[in-house]
N, C-alpha and C positions, 0 to 999 in steps of 0.2 A: 507414489502409491495411488491406486485407483480403487473405487468401490466396485466398479463393473469389471467386465472381463479384461484380463491383462492383455495389453497390446504387444505385438512383436517388438523385440528390442531393436533400437536403431541409434546410431551415433553414440554408442557407449552407454545407453540408458538401459537399465534393468528394471522393468516394471514389477511392482509388488501389489498384491491385491489385499484389501482390507477396508473395513468400515470403522472409522475413528469413534463412532458412537456405540459400537458393539465390540467390547474388549475381547470377546471370544474369537473374533476374526483376526486378531493381532498376535496370536500365540506362536506363529511360525516365522516370525521375522528373523533375518540373518543376525548372527551374533557379532559381526565385525563392523557394524555401522559406528563410525566415530564422529560424524557431524550430521546434524539434523536441521533442515530448514522447514519451519512450520508455517505453511501458507494455505490453509484449507478454504474451501468455498461452501458457504451455507446453502442448504436446500431452500430456505425461505428467509425473507427479510423480516424477522421478528425476534424478540428477545430470547425466546425459548430455543429457537434454532441456533442462534448465535452462541448462546451459553453452552448448549450441548456440544457444539463443535470446538469453539475456541478455548473453553475452560475444561469441560469434561473430556473432550477428545484429546487434548494435550496431556491431561493426566493419564488417560488410558494408554496413550502411546509411550510415554516415558516409563510407565510401569512395565510395559511389554519389552522394552529395549534392554540391552546389556549395559548396565550402569558402569561396569568396569571399562568398557570399550568407548562409551560416549564421552567425547572430549568437549563438545560445544553444541549449543542450541541457538539458532537464530530464529526469533519469533518476528514474523512480518506483521506489523500492526498498522495503524493508520493515524494520520494527523487529526482524525475525527475526535481524538481524545482532548483536543483543545477547544475552548469556547470562543466567545466573542472578544476580539482585541482591537477592533477598529483598524487603523493603519499602523499599529505598533508592531515591532518585530517580535517574533516568537522563536525560541530556540529550545534546546534540551533542558535548560534550567527553568523554563516557564512552567508554573504549576498546571497540571492537567485539570480540566473542568469540562468534561464531555457534555454537550447539549442534548445528545440523543442516546438511545439504548445501545446502538452499535459501538459508539465510543466508550460507553460505560462498561460493556462486556469486555472489550479489548483491553481496557485499563485493568480490569479484574484479572484477565489472563496474564498480562504483563507482571502484575504484582505477585501472582501465584508462582509464576516461573522464577521470578527473582528470589523467592524464598526457598527454592530447591537447591540441592547440593551441586548440581551440574553447572559449569560455567555457561553463561548465557548472555546474549546481546539482543536488544530490541531495535528493529528498524521500522520507524514510523513513516510510511509512504504517503505522499500527497496524492492529489487526483491523477489517475492514470489516463493516458491517451496513447494512441498508436495503432498499428494493425490489429484489427479485431475489436477496436474500441473507437468506433467512428460515429457514435450516436450524436455528438454535437454537430458534425457535418450534415447528417441526415435531417436533424431538427432545424438547422438554419436553412437548408434547401426547402423544407416544408413550411417555413415561416412560423414554426411553433416555439420560438425562443423569446423570452422576455428577459430584460437585463436591468438592474438598478442603475439609474443615472443621476438622481438627485443626491443621494448619499452614496459615496463610493464604497464598493464592496471588493475586497482584494481576493484574487484567485491565485492558487498555487498548484503547479502541475509537475509531473515527471513522465517522460516518455517510457513506455514499457521496456524498451531495450536498456535504457539507463537504470530502470528499477532492477532488472535482472543483473546488470553490471554491478550495481551497488551491493546486491546480495552476495555475488561472487567475491567482490572486493572485501567485504566484511569477513567472509570465511577465510580469506587469505591473510588477514592481519594476525601477527603473532600475539598481540595483546590488545584486542579491541576494547573500546569503551563499552559500558553497559547499554548505552542508548545513542542512536543517531537519527536525525531527520533525513529522509530520502526525498529530496525536492530539487528542482533545477535552480539555476542562479538568479532567476528573474521573476519575482512576484509581479503580477499585473493586475490593474483594475479590471474587473470582469467586463465592463463595457469596452475597454480598450482591446482586450483579447478577442471578444466576440465580434466587434466591428472589423478588426483586422482579418479574421477568418472569413467573415462575410464578403469582404472586398476580394479576397483570394478566390472565393467561390463565384463571384460575380452576382451575388444576390443582395437583397435589401438588408440594411442594418436592422437588428432586432429592435422592437419597440421597447419603451421603458416599462418597468414592472417591479415587482417585489424581489428582494434577494432570495437566494435559495434557502429553503426551509431546513433548519437544523444544522446549518453550516455557518459558523461564525466567520466574520471577516478578520483577516490577519495576514501578516507578511512573514512567511516562514524562511528561516535561515539555514543554509546547508554548510555553514562555516566549519563545523566540527568534522563532517564527512569529507569536505574538501581538504582540511588540514591533515587528514589521515592518508591522503594521496589519491582520492577519487576525483576523476574529472568526467563530467557528463558529456556525452556526444552532442546532446541537444540542450545547451544552457538556457535557451529562450524558447518557450512554447510556440511563439509566432513562427520561428524557423522550423520547428518540428512539424507543426500543422502544414506549413508550406510544402515541406517535403512529402507529406502524405498526399496532399492534393495533387502534386505533380506526378505521382506514381500511378 
């Protein structure tokens, strides 16, 4: 679905036009849709924009769909719902404690969806990287990166191809769990990851600095997703970044 003009169909994709924040634009949806992946992009990074889209938009869309045909909803959320855990492992059983408005709104959307009569699964994705998401490489080349070195800060990543693969995998499961963490196999200290990528680029290692704001340190486990049969193509972000740099 797109808010702007519908694109020509390709590779089996049928584009629909609609604005999730304007329910009157959703009244002409096809009645045969049986699976929904909800992964919208906010117009702005503020609480109002997030809530209008992730909570209000999801409500509008489900109201507009044929409840009799809809068999499953997959809400793509974020590991931003977790707070600070140091170097401890975090999994689906770890209580959510979002440090920022984005995680708080996503958690609200998760809980709202879980209270609806339609079967649903939440996939909480870690930090995305891959084609089209190369800002770390650009910042390292420009020398605009600082990284915590005195107190370790753990980073968690998933390649965009693996994120898409995880969504498709969850849709294919006959009886999915209500919640999965979408992350690769290898949590890394942020300085270890950034130093490695800097070496691949042939640039200086980033200087020491404060940890990222609003992102708690933690090591995320993908054990539940792995046990369901999913295997990431890029289990370690160092390999994934290396492949990006070589292309």
